[in-house]
A tleap script that builds the chain and sets N, CA, C and O, in Angstrom:
source leaprc.protein.ff14SB
mol = sequence {
  NMET ALA GLU HIE SER SER ALA SER ARG GLY
  ALA GLU LYS CYS ASP VAL LYS GLY CYS GLY
  LYS ASP ALA GLU ARG SER VAL SER GLY GLU
  ALA ALA ARG GLU ALA GLY LEU ASP VAL GLU
  ASP ASP LEU ARG ARG ALA HIE LEU CYS LYS
  ASP HIE TYR LYS GLN PHE LYS LYS ALA THR
  LYS GLU GLU ARG GLN MET GLU TYR LEU GLY
  CARG
}
set mol.1.N position { -5.225 -14.980 -0.592 }
set mol.1.CA position { -5.094 -13.811 0.259 }
set mol.1.C position { -3.826 -13.951 1.089 }
set mol.1.O position { -3.533 -15.033 1.598 }
set mol.2.N position { -3.085 -12.883 1.226 }
set mol.2.CA position { -1.858 -12.901 2.013 }
set mol.2.C position { -2.207 -12.973 3.489 }
set mol.2.O position { -3.119 -12.293 3.958 }
set mol.3.N position { -1.477 -13.801 4.210 }
set mol.3.CA position { -1.726 -13.949 5.631 }
set mol.3.C position { -0.680 -13.165 6.405 }
set mol.3.O position { 0.517 -13.251 6.130 }
set mol.4.N position { -1.153 -12.403 7.370 }
set mol.4.CA position { -0.263 -11.620 8.212 }
set mol.4.C position { -0.633 -11.899 9.655 }
set mol.4.O position { -1.808 -12.056 9.987 }
set mol.5.N position { 0.368 -11.958 10.501 }
set mol.5.CA position { 0.081 -12.109 11.920 }
set mol.5.C position { 0.898 -11.091 12.691 }
set mol.5.O position { 1.996 -10.720 12.277 }
set mol.6.N position { 0.363 -10.645 13.805 }
set mol.6.CA position { 1.073 -9.657 14.597 }
set mol.6.C position { 2.326 -10.252 15.228 }
set mol.6.O position { 3.230 -9.509 15.611 }
set mol.7.N position { 2.398 -11.574 15.344 }
set mol.7.CA position { 3.561 -12.228 15.914 }
set mol.7.C position { 4.764 -12.124 14.979 }
set mol.7.O position { 5.906 -12.132 15.439 }
set mol.8.N position { 4.519 -12.027 13.674 }
set mol.8.CA position { 5.620 -11.956 12.712 }
set mol.8.C position { 5.815 -10.534 12.209 }
set mol.8.O position { 6.164 -10.323 11.048 }
set mol.9.N position { 5.592 -9.575 13.068 }
set mol.9.CA position { 5.703 -8.167 12.690 }
set mol.9.C position { 7.084 -7.894 12.085 }
set mol.9.O position { 8.106 -8.339 12.607 }
set mol.10.N position { 7.088 -7.165 10.995 }
set mol.10.CA position { 8.336 -6.871 10.322 }
set mol.10.C position { 8.660 -7.871 9.223 }
set mol.10.O position { 9.576 -7.640 8.433 }
set mol.11.N position { 7.924 -8.979 9.156 }
set mol.11.CA position { 8.188 -10.011 8.159 }
set mol.11.C position { 7.123 -10.028 7.071 }
set mol.11.O position { 7.029 -10.993 6.313 }
set mol.12.N position { 6.321 -8.970 6.986 }
set mol.12.CA position { 5.268 -8.928 5.977 }
set mol.12.C position { 5.865 -8.812 4.583 }
set mol.12.O position { 6.958 -8.279 4.395 }
set mol.13.N position { 5.128 -9.320 3.622 }
set mol.13.CA position { 5.504 -9.214 2.216 }
set mol.13.C position { 4.562 -8.224 1.552 }
set mol.13.O position { 3.466 -7.957 2.047 }
set mol.14.N position { 5.000 -7.691 0.438 }
set mol.14.CA position { 4.204 -6.742 -0.324 }
set mol.14.C position { 2.898 -7.405 -0.760 }
set mol.14.O position { 2.909 -8.541 -1.236 }
set mol.15.N position { 1.781 -6.709 -0.603 }
set mol.15.CA position { 0.468 -7.266 -0.932 }
set mol.15.C position { 0.070 -7.067 -2.392 }
set mol.15.O position { -1.009 -7.506 -2.790 }
set mol.16.N position { 0.906 -6.422 -3.198 }
set mol.16.CA position { 0.598 -6.259 -4.612 }
set mol.16.C position { 0.765 -7.621 -5.281 }
set mol.16.O position { 1.778 -8.296 -5.099 }
set mol.17.N position { -0.243 -8.013 -6.054 }
set mol.17.CA position { -0.214 -9.331 -6.696 }
set mol.17.C position { 1.019 -9.475 -7.572 }
set mol.17.O position { 1.316 -8.607 -8.393 }
set mol.18.N position { 1.737 -10.584 -7.390 }
set mol.18.CA position { 2.921 -10.874 -8.182 }
set mol.18.C position { 4.214 -10.335 -7.597 }
set mol.18.O position { 5.284 -10.563 -8.162 }
set mol.19.N position { 4.142 -9.632 -6.491 }
set mol.19.CA position { 5.343 -9.073 -5.858 }
set mol.19.C position { 5.594 -9.829 -4.554 }
set mol.19.O position { 4.667 -10.030 -3.769 }
set mol.20.N position { 6.798 -10.236 -4.324 }
set mol.20.CA position { 7.115 -10.975 -3.101 }
set mol.20.C position { 8.158 -10.288 -2.253 }
set mol.20.O position { 8.726 -10.900 -1.348 }
set mol.21.N position { 8.420 -9.017 -2.535 }
set mol.21.CA position { 9.439 -8.289 -1.780 }
set mol.21.C position { 8.957 -7.998 -0.366 }
set mol.21.O position { 7.758 -8.025 -0.090 }
set mol.22.N position { 9.897 -7.720 0.520 }
set mol.22.CA position { 9.562 -7.356 1.896 }
set mol.22.C position { 8.860 -6.001 1.918 }
set mol.22.O position { 9.265 -5.069 1.224 }
set mol.23.N position { 7.807 -5.907 2.722 }
set mol.23.CA position { 7.043 -4.668 2.837 }
set mol.23.C position { 7.783 -3.699 3.744 }
set mol.23.O position { 8.387 -4.095 4.741 }
set mol.24.N position { 7.726 -2.433 3.383 }
set mol.24.CA position { 8.353 -1.396 4.195 }
set mol.24.C position { 7.332 -0.447 4.801 }
set mol.24.O position { 7.571 0.128 5.862 }
set mol.25.N position { 6.185 -0.278 4.130 }
set mol.25.CA position { 5.137 0.633 4.596 }
set mol.25.C position { 3.786 -0.029 4.432 }
set mol.25.O position { 3.649 -1.018 3.711 }
set mol.26.N position { 2.794 0.520 5.101 }
set mol.26.CA position { 1.431 0.058 4.873 }
set mol.26.C position { 0.536 1.278 4.710 }
set mol.26.O position { 0.732 2.312 5.348 }
set mol.27.N position { -0.441 1.124 3.842 }
set mol.27.CA position { -1.416 2.181 3.579 }
set mol.27.C position { -2.786 1.542 3.603 }
set mol.27.O position { -2.895 0.316 3.622 }
set mol.28.N position { -3.815 2.335 3.603 }
set mol.28.CA position { -5.163 1.783 3.589 }
set mol.28.C position { -5.363 0.992 2.290 }
set mol.28.O position { -4.902 1.408 1.227 }
set mol.29.N position { -6.039 -0.128 2.384 }
set mol.29.CA position { -6.295 -0.955 1.210 }
set mol.29.C position { -7.084 -0.212 0.160 }
set mol.29.O position { -6.826 -0.349 -1.036 }
set mol.30.N position { -8.045 0.574 0.605 }
set mol.30.CA position { -8.866 1.358 -0.321 }
set mol.30.C position { -8.013 2.382 -1.073 }
set mol.30.O position { -8.164 2.554 -2.282 }
set mol.31.N position { -7.127 3.053 -0.359 }
set mol.31.CA position { -6.263 4.054 -0.990 }
set mol.31.C position { -5.328 3.398 -1.999 }
set mol.31.O position { -5.066 3.967 -3.059 }
set mol.32.N position { -4.825 2.213 -1.682 }
set mol.32.CA position { -3.942 1.493 -2.600 }
set mol.32.C position { -4.682 1.128 -3.878 }
set mol.32.O position { -4.136 1.259 -4.973 }
set mol.33.N position { -5.926 0.670 -3.742 }
set mol.33.CA position { -6.721 0.320 -4.931 }
set mol.33.C position { -7.025 1.571 -5.754 }
set mol.33.O position { -6.948 1.530 -6.982 }
set mol.34.N position { -7.366 2.672 -5.103 }
set mol.34.CA position { -7.662 3.925 -5.814 }
set mol.34.C position { -6.434 4.458 -6.548 }
set mol.34.O position { -6.560 5.159 -7.552 }
set mol.35.N position { -5.241 4.120 -6.039 }
set mol.35.CA position { -4.001 4.563 -6.672 }
set mol.35.C position { -3.616 3.649 -7.834 }
set mol.35.O position { -2.611 3.883 -8.506 }
set mol.36.N position { -4.414 2.611 -8.069 }
set mol.36.CA position { -4.169 1.733 -9.211 }
set mol.36.C position { -3.309 0.523 -8.912 }
set mol.36.O position { -2.903 -0.185 -9.834 }
set mol.37.N position { -3.021 0.268 -7.639 }
set mol.37.CA position { -2.232 -0.908 -7.289 }
set mol.37.C position { -3.134 -2.136 -7.235 }
set mol.37.O position { -4.271 -2.057 -6.769 }
set mol.38.N position { -2.633 -3.251 -7.705 }
set mol.38.CA position { -3.402 -4.488 -7.797 }
set mol.38.C position { -3.312 -5.272 -6.483 }
set mol.38.O position { -2.489 -6.176 -6.342 }
set mol.39.N position { -4.178 -4.906 -5.517 }
set mol.39.CA position { -4.215 -5.587 -4.220 }
set mol.39.C position { -5.592 -6.217 -4.030 }
set mol.39.O position { -6.550 -5.858 -4.714 }
set mol.40.N position { -5.679 -7.154 -3.099 }
set mol.40.CA position { -6.934 -7.844 -2.804 }
set mol.40.C position { -8.022 -6.845 -2.408 }
set mol.40.O position { -7.731 -5.825 -1.784 }
set mol.41.N position { -9.264 -7.135 -2.766 }
set mol.41.CA position { -10.387 -6.247 -2.462 }
set mol.41.C position { -10.735 -6.190 -0.984 }
set mol.41.O position { -11.302 -5.199 -0.524 }
set mol.42.N position { -10.405 -7.239 -0.227 }
set mol.42.CA position { -10.838 -7.294 1.170 }
set mol.42.C position { -9.758 -6.875 2.174 }
set mol.42.O position { -9.944 -7.053 3.378 }
set mol.43.N position { -8.644 -6.326 1.707 }
set mol.43.CA position { -7.589 -5.901 2.626 }
set mol.43.C position { -7.934 -4.569 3.273 }
set mol.43.O position { -8.322 -3.623 2.586 }
set mol.44.N position { -7.795 -4.491 4.584 }
set mol.44.CA position { -7.964 -3.217 5.281 }
set mol.44.C position { -6.701 -2.388 5.138 }
set mol.44.O position { -6.765 -1.193 4.850 }
set mol.45.N position { -5.543 -3.024 5.341 }
set mol.45.CA position { -4.243 -2.374 5.197 }
set mol.45.C position { -3.475 -3.114 4.116 }
set mol.45.O position { -3.442 -4.344 4.105 }
set mol.46.N position { -2.869 -2.382 3.220 }
set mol.46.CA position { -2.050 -2.966 2.162 }
set mol.46.C position { -0.588 -2.685 2.499 }
set mol.46.O position { -0.173 -1.532 2.619 }
set mol.47.N position { 0.175 -3.749 2.649 }
set mol.47.CA position { 1.601 -3.613 2.911 }
set mol.47.C position { 2.305 -3.491 1.572 }
set mol.47.O position { 2.073 -4.286 0.661 }
set mol.48.N position { 3.176 -2.479 1.459 }
set mol.48.CA position { 3.831 -2.192 0.190 }
set mol.48.C position { 5.345 -2.207 0.333 }
set mol.48.O position { 5.896 -1.758 1.338 }
set mol.49.N position { 6.010 -2.736 -0.698 }
set mol.49.CA position { 7.467 -2.693 -0.744 }
set mol.49.C position { 7.883 -1.272 -1.125 }
set mol.49.O position { 7.038 -0.426 -1.417 }
set mol.50.N position { 9.163 -1.026 -1.119 }
set mol.50.CA position { 9.675 0.308 -1.422 }
set mol.50.C position { 9.240 0.785 -2.810 }
set mol.50.O position { 8.840 1.938 -2.972 }
set mol.51.N position { 9.316 -0.101 -3.815 }
set mol.51.CA position { 8.966 0.269 -5.186 }
set mol.51.C position { 7.481 0.598 -5.331 }
set mol.51.O position { 7.123 1.584 -5.976 }
set mol.52.N position { 6.613 -0.227 -4.730 }
set mol.52.CA position { 5.179 0.012 -4.852 }
set mol.52.C position { 4.742 1.208 -4.007 }
set mol.52.O position { 3.782 1.892 -4.363 }
set mol.53.N position { 5.424 1.469 -2.901 }
set mol.53.CA position { 5.107 2.658 -2.114 }
set mol.53.C position { 5.446 3.912 -2.918 }
set mol.53.O position { 4.726 4.909 -2.863 }
set mol.54.N position { 6.550 3.852 -3.665 }
set mol.54.CA position { 6.934 4.976 -4.523 }
set mol.54.C position { 5.858 5.209 -5.591 }
set mol.54.O position { 5.509 6.354 -5.880 }
set mol.55.N position { 5.334 4.126 -6.175 }
set mol.55.CA position { 4.243 4.241 -7.156 }
set mol.55.C position { 3.012 4.855 -6.508 }
set mol.55.O position { 2.355 5.712 -7.099 }
set mol.56.N position { 2.698 4.413 -5.282 }
set mol.56.CA position { 1.540 4.930 -4.550 }
set mol.56.C position { 1.684 6.433 -4.321 }
set mol.56.O position { 0.744 7.192 -4.554 }
set mol.57.N position { 2.859 6.859 -3.864 }
set mol.57.CA position { 3.084 8.279 -3.608 }
set mol.57.C position { 2.948 9.099 -4.885 }
set mol.57.O position { 2.375 10.188 -4.872 }
set mol.58.N position { 3.474 8.576 -5.980 }
set mol.58.CA position { 3.400 9.288 -7.252 }
set mol.58.C position { 1.945 9.422 -7.714 }
set mol.58.O position { 1.544 10.469 -8.222 }
set mol.59.N position { 1.162 8.358 -7.536 }
set mol.59.CA position { -0.234 8.358 -7.979 }
set mol.59.C position { -1.112 9.266 -7.123 }
set mol.59.O position { -2.136 9.754 -7.601 }
set mol.60.N position { -0.738 9.499 -5.878 }
set mol.60.CA position { -1.571 10.291 -4.970 }
set mol.60.C position { -0.999 11.677 -4.704 }
set mol.60.O position { -1.489 12.388 -3.827 }
set mol.61.N position { 0.018 12.065 -5.438 }
set mol.61.CA position { 0.702 13.341 -5.190 }
set mol.61.C position { -0.243 14.540 -5.267 }
set mol.61.O position { -0.268 15.372 -4.359 }
set mol.62.N position { -1.013 14.628 -6.337 }
set mol.62.CA position { -1.895 15.785 -6.514 }
set mol.62.C position { -2.947 15.841 -5.404 }
set mol.62.O position { -3.235 16.916 -4.878 }
set mol.63.N position { -3.513 14.702 -5.053 }
set mol.63.CA position { -4.519 14.647 -3.989 }
set mol.63.C position { -3.927 15.110 -2.653 }
set mol.63.O position { -4.566 15.855 -1.910 }
set mol.64.N position { -2.702 14.663 -2.356 }
set mol.64.CA position { -2.054 15.057 -1.112 }
set mol.64.C position { -1.754 16.550 -1.102 }
set mol.64.O position { -1.885 17.197 -0.063 }
set mol.65.N position { -1.353 17.108 -2.243 }
set mol.65.CA position { -1.094 18.550 -2.325 }
set mol.65.C position { -2.362 19.359 -2.076 }
set mol.65.O position { -2.336 20.355 -1.354 }
set mol.66.N position { -3.463 18.930 -2.671 }
set mol.66.CA position { -4.729 19.638 -2.471 }
set mol.66.C position { -5.170 19.573 -1.014 }
set mol.66.O position { -5.686 20.549 -0.468 }
set mol.67.N position { -4.965 18.424 -0.395 }
set mol.67.CA position { -5.316 18.265 1.011 }
set mol.67.C position { -4.450 19.192 1.883 }
set mol.67.O position { -4.942 19.798 2.835 }
set mol.68.N position { -3.187 19.290 1.552 }
set mol.68.CA position { -2.266 20.159 2.283 }
set mol.68.C position { -2.692 21.619 2.173 }
set mol.68.O position { -2.611 22.371 3.145 }
set mol.69.N position { -3.141 22.009 1.000 }
set mol.69.CA position { -3.563 23.385 0.774 }
set mol.69.C position { -4.949 23.676 1.336 }
set mol.69.O position { -5.377 24.829 1.366 }
set mol.70.N position { -5.648 22.642 1.780 }
set mol.70.CA position { -6.966 22.827 2.377 }
set mol.70.C position { -8.079 23.004 1.378 }
set mol.70.O position { -9.069 23.675 1.667 }
set mol.71.N position { -7.937 22.412 0.201 }
set mol.71.CA position { -8.962 22.568 -0.831 }
set mol.71.C position { -9.707 21.309 -1.068 }
set mol.71.O position { -10.606 21.272 -1.908 }
savepdb mol mol.pdb
quit
């Protein structure tokens, strides 16, 4: 399991298994798993690098559009 501390804020690494890039965004762990990203089951927040965040956005695009439209 990846260890994160609030003291090292900004130094997080991407939580996707096999990726060691610096994280730029964080999303809910559940949402990351639903989007098909390979993250630990017990993470509350999944820190994602730029590439994996782009994958997350692409995978959740339709859901976000429906939410925006109020459906």
